[in-house]
N, C-alpha and C positions, 0 to 999 in steps of 0.2 A: 390434879395438875391441869394446867391450861396449855393449849397448843393451837397453832393455826393449821389451815388446810395444807399449805405448802410444806409444813413440818411433818405432817402425818402421811400425805399422799403424793405420789408422782402424778403429774398432769400430762395428758395426751390430747392434743386438739383433734377435732373432727376433720373430715375431708372437704376441702374446697373444690368446687367444680363437679360435685356429684349431682348433676342435673337430671331432670326427667329424660332428656335425650340420651345421656350416658347410660342411665338405668335401662332404657329401652334397647340400646345398642349392645349391651353386655348382659343380656338375659341368661340365666343359668341353663346349662344343657342337660343337667340331671339333678336329682335330689342331693347327691353328694356335693355338687358344684354350687348349690344354692346358699347364699349368704344373706341373712336378714339385715335390713337397713333401718336404723332408728334416727329420730329427728327431734328437734325442739318443739315441733308443732303438734306432737302427739304425746301419749302417756308413756311412751317407751316400753310398753308391754306388747302391743300389737305393732309389727313392723309396718313402715310405709311402703315397703316393696322388697324385692329380692334382686341380687346381682350376682354374676358369676365370679369365680375366684381370680380370673385373669383380667378383671375390669381395670380400666385406666381412666383418670379424670380428663377434663378438657385440655390440660397441658400435656397429656400423654404420660403422666406419672402414675405409678401403681397405686391403687386404692389401699389405704391402710386398714388392716383387720385387727380385731381385738378378741381376747378369750380369757378364760379363767375368772376368778372372783374379782369383781370390780363394781364401781358405781358409774352410771351414766348421769351426768349433770347437765341439765338444760340451761343454755346461756341466754336465749331470748325466746319470745313466745310465752311458754309456761315457765319463765325464768326462775331458777332456784330449785326446780323439781329434781329430786334424786331417785334413781331407779337402781335397785340392786340386781346384779346378774351373777350367777355362779356356774353357768354351763354354756357350752356351745360357742362357736365363732360368730362374730357379728361385725358390722361396721356402722359408722355414724356420719352424718353430714356436718357442716360447719356450725350448725345451730346448737350443737352439743359438744361435750368433751367427756373423756374417760378419766376417772380417778382410781389409782391402784395403791394399796397400802405399801409404804416404804418398808424395806426389809427390817430395818431396826425397830419398826413399830408393829411388827406382825404379832407380837405377844402383848401389845398394849391397846390396840384398837381393833374392834370388829366392824367392818365396813357396813354390814347390814344394820347393826345397832346404831351406828352413826347416822344413817339415813332416817331411821325411825325416830331417833331422839331429836334431831335438829332440823327436820323438814320444815316445820312451821317457822322456825327462826330464819331460815334462808329465804322463805317467801317474804318475810317482813322486811328484809334489808335490800331488796332489789331497788334499782334506781327509779322505778316508776311503779305506781300502784295500778296502772291500767293493764289491759290484756296484752299490751305490746311492750311489757317491761323487759329490762335487760339485766343480766347478772354480770357485773364487772369483774374481770379476772384479777384486778388489783386487790380484791377482797381475800384472795388466797393467802396474801401476806398479812393483811390487817385484822381480819376477824379471828378472835380467839374463842375456843370452845372448852368448857369444863369437862374433862375426861375422867370418868370414874374408874375404879379398879376393873380389870378385865373379867374376872369371874362374875361380877355383878352385871356387867354388860351382857354376858351370855345368858344369865338368868332372866334379865329383862327382855332380851330378844326372843327367847323361847316362849315366854308368856304372851308376848305380843303376836308372835307367829301363830299361836293357838287361836287367838281372836281373829286374825286375818283368815285363817282356814275356815272358821265358822262363818265369816262374812262371805267368803267365796261359795260355801255350801248354800247359804241363804240365797245368793244370787242365782245359783243353778236351779234351786227350787222355784224361785220367782219366774225364771225363764220357762220352766216346764208349765207353770200355771198360765203364763201368757200364751203359750202355744195351745193349751187347752181352751183358753178363752176365744182364740181365733176360730175354733170349731163351733163354739156357741154363737159367734157373731154371724154365721152364715144364715141368710134369710131364706125362709120357705115360701115367701110370697112371690107371685108372678106380677103383682101390681106395683111396679117400681117405675118412677119417673125421674128424669134427669133435669137439673136446674143449675144455673150459675149461683154461687153462694150469695151474690148480691140480691137475688130474688127472695132469699129465705131469711138472711140475717143482716142486722145492722152491725157494722164494724166501726167503733168510735174510739178515738184516742183519749189519753188522759190529760192530766194537768201538768204543765211545766212550772217550775218554780217551787215545787213542794220539797224544799230543802229541810234539813233537820232544824236549822235556825228559824226558818219560817214557821214550821210546825210548832216549835217551842213558843214562839211569839203569838200564836193563834190557838192556844189550847182551849178546849170547850169549858164554859163556866157552869153549865148545867147538864144534866143527863139528856134533856131534850135537844140541847145544842150540839151534842157530839156526833161525829160520823167517823166510821173506821176507815183508815187509809190502807189500801192493798197495793202490792207492788209485784212486778215480775222478777225481782232480783232472786228470790228463792221461793219455790212453790210449796215447800214444806212449812215454812214459817213466813207467810206472805204479809202479815200485818206490820205496818210501820208505827202503829199507835192510833191516836184519835186526834181530830182537829175540829174546830168550830165550823159548822156548816155555813157560816157567814163570812168565812175567810175569803180573801181575794188574791190568790197567787198571781204575780205579775199584773196586779190591778184588774184582773178579770174574774168574773163570777166563777165560783168553784163548780166544776162539773161533777155531778153525782149520778149514781146509777142504782138500779134496784134489780135484785135477782128475781127469778132464776136467770143466770147469765153465765158466760164462759169468759174467764180471764186468759188472755193469750200473751205470752212473752214476746215483746217487739224486738228487743236486742239482747245479746248475750246468748242464753239457751233459747234462741228464737224459735217460735212455733209451738213451744210447750204449752199445753192447755190445762186449765183447772176449772172444775165446776164450782160455781158460787151459788148457794141457796138463796132464799127470799129476802135476805137482809139488805138494807140500804148501805151503800159504800161509795168511796171515791178512790181514784188511782193516780199514781204519778205517770210520767210520760214514757216509761219503759215497758208499757203494756197496752194492749187493746182490750176493749170489752165487746163481746158479741152477745146480742140479744135478738130474739125472734121478731121479725116484722109482724105487724098487727094481724095480717091474714094467716100467719103461721103459728100463732101462740098456742093453738090447740092441735097443731099438726106435726110438731117437732119435739122430740125428747132430747134435751141438750146433753144429758149424760150418754145417751146412745150416740149422738153426733161425735162426742169426744172419742168414744171407744172405736168408732168406725173410721174417723178421719184424722186421728192424732198423727199417724205416720205421714199422711199427705202434708199436713202443716209443717212437719219437721223437714220435709223434702223441698218445700217451695221457698226456702230462705235464700239469702244472697250468697252464702257460702257455708261450708261445713266446719268452720273454725269456731272457737269460743267467742268470737266477736261478730257473729252473723246478725243480720237484721231481717225482719219480716215486712214486706211491702203490703199495705192495705189494698192498693189498687190491684196487685197481682193476685192476692187472696180472693178479692171480689170476683175475679174472672174464672176461678176454678169451677169445674162442673162436678157436681156430686149427685149421687143416686139416692133417692129418698123413698123408702117403702111407706105403707100406711102406718099411722100412729099405733095401732094395735100390734102390729108386727114389731115396731121399735120397742114397745113396752114388754112384749113377750121375750125379746132378746135380752133386755136389761134385767128381767126377773132371773134369767139364767146366769147372767154375768155378775150380779150384785154379790152373791156369796164369795165368788172368786176375787172380786175387787176388795172386799173386806179382809180376806186372807192375805192378799198382797200388801195391803196397808199395815197389817200386823207385822209382817216380815220386814217391811221398810222401817217400822218403828224400832224393831230390834237392831236392824242394821245401823240406824242413826245412834242408838245407844252404844253400840260397839265402837263407832267412830269417835264418840265422846270419850270412851275409855282409852282409846289409842292416843288421844291427845295428852294424857296424863302419864307421868313417870310411874312405871310399875317396878316395885322392888321385891 
């Protein structure tokens, strides 16, 4: 059978006027008084803050609280995202809403299954494909969903929950390995010198105009003519394909680079770094390429630099949102401490086995994500 959201769920809007000032003024006085706050700007798993039970909004109205089994639906920001909650009292701001199964649908729809089954579909129907997209509440009446029998919902949900538990366990193991790697990163050398990044590395931008259409129109004709295109859009699968090295995006000579180098995301997951070996490549304009200056080619291990300063690059972006950007000028001014190359290499010899292990876990995690996108019967 088919049904709309408004047929299956009761809708409860979030709190307007739940500002940072209100949250600050109504801080909880005890653990029992502490209510987590969720928002459309986060994943709705980690609260953006806590507020006391007697909190009032800017108009002096009581803050609305929610509990029991329900879905938190993000309306803007990460629009269309659904998070299932089955325990505890919480509240939300106006960027999200709460959906609770109607009484007459309690034996027909499982809200956790609904979130798992239709998450990708809701992402696809938002009004904008940008990071500032909006979920229009009119869709509660218009969008229809194919609802399978309740026992099959429960079977699918339980199987997917087993995969999610595996994914969480993998994440815990990766975090433990990361903590262990921090111990290995500690240098034993006393010979450490501080430099601005601009003294050590060249930071260069990519090519604007490398659209899918332009790439299609400038495909390489021979093996010697082709050059790989990398992008900061996703670090796991960075390649956009190949293009002719004679292509001229926006009527300008194609910028090409040669490894070893570091690819740094400029916007989106800004600051995220990836090591690029000795191949020749080009990039679009959503990433920077970092290469050693001539005097530093034999003095800097780029893989060591990533392991040591990844956290720094993630911190110096314009914001902590999914739409952050990294400023080349600001990055150039950052002061970093560099030990001798032998010490860098010694640290990387310790870190490499741990890095390989993390990559294996990430591969399994990606395979689980792919399984979760399919219907399990």
